[in-house]
C-alpha positions, 0 to 999 in steps of 0.5 A: 806541292810536296807534303810530308804525311804524319807518322800516325797517317803512315802507320794507317796506310801500312795496315789499310789499303784504299782504292783511290781514283783522281777525278781532277787534277788542276795545276793551272799551269796554263795560266802562265801570264802575270804573277801572284805576289804583288798587286801591280807590275810584272808579278801582278795577275793578268788583267783579262778575264779568261772566260771572256778571252776564251783561255779557260782551262778545259777542267773548269769551261765556265765561270766569270771574273778569273785571271791568269796569275803566274801559274795560279787562278785569281778569282774576283776583282777589287769589287766583284767576286769571281767563280769557276765551275768544273767539267761534270764528274762522276762523284758517285765512285766509292760510294759517293764519298770524295775529297776536294783539295786545293791550295789557296791565298788571299790578296794583300789582305784576306778579303773573304772566304772560298765556298766550294758548291757541289751539285745537289750538296751542301755548300762548304766555306773554306777560311784561310789566313794566307796572303799574296806575298806569302805561300798558299795554304793547303785545304782538303774538304770531304763530301758524301752523297756525290752523284754522277754528272756533278760539277764543283764550283769554286767562288769567292765570298768577296773580292779576290783570292788565288787558287791552285792545285785542285784535286778531286778524289774519291776513296773506297776502302778495299776488302781483305782479299784486295788489300792482301793482293795488293800488298803482295804485288807491291813489295816482294821483300819486306826484310832488307838486308844487303839487297834493295826493295824488289817491287812485284809491280810497277808503281809510281810516286813511290815514297819511302818514310822514316819512322819520324814521317820524313820522306827519305827516298822517292822513285817510280819503279817497273815490275820486278825492279830493285830500288837501292836503299843501301844509303838508308840506316838500319830500322823500320820504314813505310813504302807507299806508291800507286799500283794500278791507280791505287794507293798502297803501302807496306811496312819494311825492316831494313837490316 
């Protein structure tokens, strides 16, 4: 799911670079059976526990009472809680600080919370208000003290909830020399006149934001490739992207 960053967050990105490592990214696309918008019929979740059937996704090899739900995981039943546990992860990267992000919504009503438990760390409880008939809520929680060979377990506190788009990320602030190196390799020309934006390194998930925090252009670029921005109005923009799996950003001026 695409999300807009706030202008404040974009400005921070323009002055600070981070070494960001995605340790787990699970979209549950393999859970294609059933649906997630009704309790009965074709758009209701599938009725077979994926762990009983052996159809669980590789990122979450153990668990109980989890069901395919049209590209989501439904945890729990009308009387039992559900849970799923991730593969072992090295959560010590970046000094042990990491985030767990995911989308969640409830049943016809919210029947309980979702807990996120990490090996040897305090369990965090996530509340939400979204229900089955609506869209999911995006949640991000931060942990410190992560260690190698750790697992992450999602559990409903009561009955049913839908989980989707689980991303576990470690982030460490780069030193000044690393910031300069990445910024210089990212965008070659921060003052853009007639030509486009030229990139000094291959970059994925490139996004250009205006000063209102809106994404006005997206791309993936190769080293020395020029991205045409003739359709953009004059003014300041923030360009973000992933270079060598590290998230970087640069402010540009289009004249």
